[in-house]
C-alpha positions in Angstrom: 24.5 -25.9 -89.5 24.6 -29.6 -89.0 26.9 -30.1 -92.0 29.4 -27.6 -90.5 29.4 -29.5 -87.2 30.1 -32.8 -88.9 33.0 -31.2 -90.9 34.5 -29.8 -87.7 34.3 -33.1 -85.9 35.8 -35.0 -88.8 38.7 -32.5 -89.1 39.6 -32.9 -85.4 40.1 -36.6 -85.7 43.1 -36.6 -88.2 44.6 -33.6 -86.4 44.8 -35.6 -83.2 46.3 -38.6 -85.0 49.1 -36.4 -86.5 49.9 -34.8 -83.2 50.1 -38.0 -81.1 52.1 -40.2 -83.5 55.4 -39.6 -81.7 54.1 -41.1 -78.5 53.8 -44.6 -80.0 56.8 -46.8 -79.2 56.3 -48.9 -82.4 57.3 -45.9 -84.6 61.2 -45.4 -84.5 63.4 -43.1 -86.6 65.8 -44.8 -89.0 69.5 -45.1 -87.9 71.9 -43.1 -90.0 75.4 -44.6 -90.0 78.4 -42.3 -90.2 81.3 -43.4 -92.3 84.8 -41.8 -92.2 87.3 -42.1 -95.0 91.0 -41.9 -94.9 90.9 -38.6 -96.8 89.8 -36.8 -93.7 93.2 -37.4 -92.0 94.8 -34.9 -94.4 93.0 -32.1 -92.6 95.2 -32.6 -89.6 98.5 -32.6 -91.5 101.0 -30.0 -90.4 100.7 -27.9 -93.5 96.9 -27.9 -93.2 96.9 -27.4 -89.4 99.2 -24.3 -89.4 97.4 -22.7 -92.3 93.9 -23.2 -91.0 92.3 -19.8 -90.4 90.1 -21.1 -87.6 93.0 -22.5 -85.8 95.0 -19.3 -86.2 92.1 -17.4 -84.7 91.9 -19.7 -81.7 95.7 -19.5 -81.1 95.6 -15.7 -81.4 92.7 -15.5 -78.9 94.6 -17.7 -76.4 97.7 -15.6 -76.8 95.7 -12.4 -76.2 94.0 -13.7 -73.1 97.3 -15.0 -71.7 99.0 -11.7 -72.2 96.1 -9.9 -70.5 96.3 -12.2 -67.5 100.1 -11.6 -67.1 99.6 -7.8 -67.4 97.0 -7.8 -64.6 99.3 -9.9 -62.5 102.1 -7.5 -63.0 99.9 -4.5 -62.1 98.7 -6.2 -58.8 102.3 -7.0 -58.0 103.4 -3.4 -58.6 100.5 -2.1 -56.3 101.6 -4.5 -53.5 105.2 -3.5 -53.9 104.2 0.2 -53.7 102.1 -0.4 -50.5 105.0 -2.2 -48.9 107.3 0.5 -49.9 105.1 3.3 -48.4 104.7 1.3 -45.2 108.5 0.8 -44.9 109.0 4.6 -45.5 106.6 5.5 -42.7 108.3 3.1 -40.3 111.7 4.6 -41.2 110.4 8.1 -40.7 109.0 7.1 -37.3 112.4 5.7 -36.3 114.2 8.8 -37.5 111.8 11.1 -35.6 112.1 9.0 -32.4 115.9 9.1 -32.6 115.8 12.8 -33.2 113.5 13.4 -30.2 115.7 11.2 -28.0 118.8 13.1 -29.2 117.1 16.5 -28.4 116.0 15.3 -24.9 119.5 14.0 -24.2 121.0 17.3 -25.2 118.5 19.2 -22.9 119.2 16.9 -20.0 122.9 17.2 -20.5 122.5 21.0 -20.5 120.5 20.9 -17.2 123.1 18.7 -15.6 124.8 20.4 -12.6 127.7 19.5 -10.4 126.4 18.3 -7.1 129.7 18.9 -5.4 129.7 22.6 -6.1 128.2 25.2 -3.8 125.9 26.5 -6.5 122.4 25.2 -5.9 120.5 24.7 -9.2 117.2 26.4 -9.3 114.3 25.8 -11.7 112.0 28.7 -12.5 108.8 27.5 -14.1 107.3 30.4 -16.0 103.6 30.2 -16.4 101.4 32.2 -18.7 99.0 34.8 -17.4 96.1 32.6 -18.4 97.3 29.7 -16.3 97.9 32.0 -13.3 94.4 33.5 -13.6 92.9 30.1 -14.1 94.5 28.8 -10.9 93.5 31.9 -8.9 89.9 31.7 -10.1 89.8 28.0 -9.2 91.1 28.6 -5.7 88.7 31.6 -5.2 85.8 29.6 -6.5 86.6 26.7 -4.2 86.9 28.9 -1.2 83.9 31.0 -2.0 81.9 27.9 -2.8 82.4 26.6 0.7 82.0 29.9 2.4 79.0 31.5 0.7 76.5 28.7 1.5 77.4 28.9 5.2 77.3 32.6 5.1 73.8 32.6 3.5 72.6 30.0 6.0 74.0 32.0 8.9 72.6 35.2 7.6 69.1 33.8 6.9 68.8 32.0 10.3 70.2 35.1 12.1 67.7 37.3 10.3 64.8 35.0 11.2 65.8 34.7 14.9 66.2 38.5 15.1 62.8 39.0 13.5 61.1 36.6 15.9 62.8 38.1 18.9 62.0 41.7 18.0 58.4 40.8 17.2 57.9 39.0 20.5 59.4 41.8 22.5 57.3 44.4 20.7 54.1 42.2 21.3 54.8 41.9 25.0 55.5 45.6 25.3 52.3 46.6 23.4 50.3 44.1 25.5 51.7 45.6 28.8 50.9 49.1 27.6 47.3 48.1 26.7 46.8 46.5 30.2 48.2 49.5 32.0 46.1 52.0 30.0 42.9 49.9 30.5 43.6 49.5 34.3 44.1 53.3 34.7 40.7 54.1 33.1 39.0 51.1 34.8 36.3 52.8 36.9 38.5 55.8 37.6 41.1 53.6 39.3 43.8 56.2 38.7 42.0 58.5 41.0 42.1 56.0 43.8 45.7 54.9 43.5 48.8 56.3 41.8 49.7 55.3 38.2 53.1 54.1 39.3 51.5 51.3 41.4 49.8 50.0 38.3 52.9 50.2 36.2 54.9 48.5 38.8 52.4 45.7 39.1 52.2 44.9 35.4 55.1 42.8 34.2 55.8 40.6 31.1 54.9 37.6 33.2 51.5 38.6 34.6 50.1 41.1 32.1 48.0 38.3 30.6 47.2 36.5 33.8 43.6 37.1 34.7 43.8 35.6 38.2 46.8 37.8 39.1 45.0 41.0 37.9 41.8 40.1 39.8 43.7 39.6 43.0 45.5 42.9 42.5 42.1 44.7 42.1 40.6 42.9 45.1 43.5 43.9 47.3 43.1 47.5 46.2 39.4 47.3 47.0 40.0 45.9 50.5 42.7 48.4 51.4 41.4 51.6 49.8 37.6 51.1 50.1 37.6 50.0 53.7 37.9 53.5 55.1 34.6 55.3 55.8 34.3 58.5 53.8 31.4 60.6 52.8 32.0 60.1 49.1 32.5 56.5 47.9 34.9 56.2 44.9 33.5 55.0 41.6 35.8 51.9 41.7 34.6 50.8 45.1 30.9 51.2 44.3 31.2 49.4 40.9 33.1 46.5 42.4 30.6 46.2 45.2 27.7 46.5 42.8 28.9 44.1 40.1 30.6 41.6 42.4 33.4 39.1 41.6 31.7 37.9 38.4 31.5 41.3 36.9 35.1 42.1 37.9 36.3 38.8 36.3 34.4 39.5 33.1 35.9 43.1 32.9 39.4 41.8 33.5 39.0 39.1 30.9 38.0 41.7 28.3 41.1 43.8 29.2 43.4 40.8 28.9 41.8 39.8 25.5 42.4 43.3 24.2 46.0 43.2 25.4 46.6 39.9 23.7 45.1 41.2 20.4 47.2 44.3 20.5 50.3 42.3 21.2 49.7 39.8 18.5 48.9 42.5 15.9 52.1 44.4 16.8 54.2 41.3 16.7 52.9 40.1 13.3 53.4 43.6 11.9 56.9 43.8 13.2 57.8 40.3 11.9 56.4 41.1 8.4 58.3 44.3 8.3 61.6 42.6 9.2 61.1 39.7 6.8 60.0 41.7 3.8 62.1 41.9 0.7 63.2 45.5 1.3 64.3 44.7 4.8 66.2 41.6 3.6 68.0 43.5 0.9 68.8 46.3 3.3 70.6 43.9 5.7 74.4 44.3 5.3 74.9 40.6 5.8 72.5 39.7 3.0 74.0 42.3 0.7 77.6 41.0 1.3 76.4 37.5 0.7 74.9 38.5 -2.7 78.0 40.3 -3.7 80.2 37.3 -2.8 77.9 35.0 -4.8 78.2 37.3 -7.8 82.0 37.4 -7.6 82.1 33.6 -7.3 79.9 33.2 -10.4 82.1 35.6 -12.4 85.3 33.8 -11.3 83.7 30.5 -12.2 82.8 31.8 -15.7 86.4 33.1 -16.2 87.8 29.7 -15.1 85.6 27.8 -17.5 86.6 30.0 -20.4 90.3 29.7 -19.6 90.0 25.9 -19.2 88.2 25.6 -22.6 91.0 27.6 -24.2 93.7 25.5 -22.6 92.0 22.3 -23.8 91.8 23.7 -27.3 95.5 24.4 -27.3 96.3 21.0 -26.0 94.2 19.4 -28.7 96.1 21.4 -31.4 99.4 20.3 -30.0 98.3 16.6 -30.0 97.2 16.9 -33.6 100.5 18.5 -34.5 102.4 15.7 -32.8 100.2 13.1 -34.6 101.0 14.8 -37.9 104.7 14.7 -37.2 104.5 11.0 -36.3 102.7 10.2 -39.5 
């Protein structure tokens, strides 16, 4: 193994010497001098220059490239001329079309010309299609109904609410009065002491819930009717005397409370009945408002359809005019 190591190390030394010899500045390659003789000038003589195959090849290549460049230039020139020609043709067509339209308009205006000194009054009848007439009618109807229907609905709704409140309040007062009258009649057999008409005349919408007024009314009856000395004392007189003012006030408060409850219940039932869905849709004003709204919506739909068709026709006309101009 040691021998092999020595051989390897000795082999690397001459290899490095051979590789790095070009880096030394002392080692320079020898100069080779070029010498030309007069015989070389014969190569550029006319007979040799024209008959040289390499020169012929170069000249043919130059000729081909030059011809190709000229052909490309001619093609580009032809394309530009064609573009200019097409543009000029379009301009000429536009001018001809413009002159033609001006001529037609002048002919129509000359046909419409009338003598202002004559007695004949010229009239112009503009004939519109059925679609235009229907569109205009639908627009006017929709405009009028659009301003009228909301007001009608507002008036109908507010009127219905006011009528429901008024009817419910009247019914509540009426039921409260009836409750007070019926309770006073059966109060300790008061109807046997005085007539029922006196009680009905006393009870009014103002005082039927006034406890003080009712107590004064009963006390007056007690003073006037129970003052006479009779063998049989009425039940009303004995009860008022036995219970006293406090018992009378308590009984009257209960009567008034029952009357208020009866009136409130009747009023709420009446109001709910008048403001229910069936009652609202049975009202002629509400029904007429709904019908008018439906008609307005139908007219609006018809107007939108006709307007869309008219725009479509106008777009087609504009496209046709553009095609004519082009």
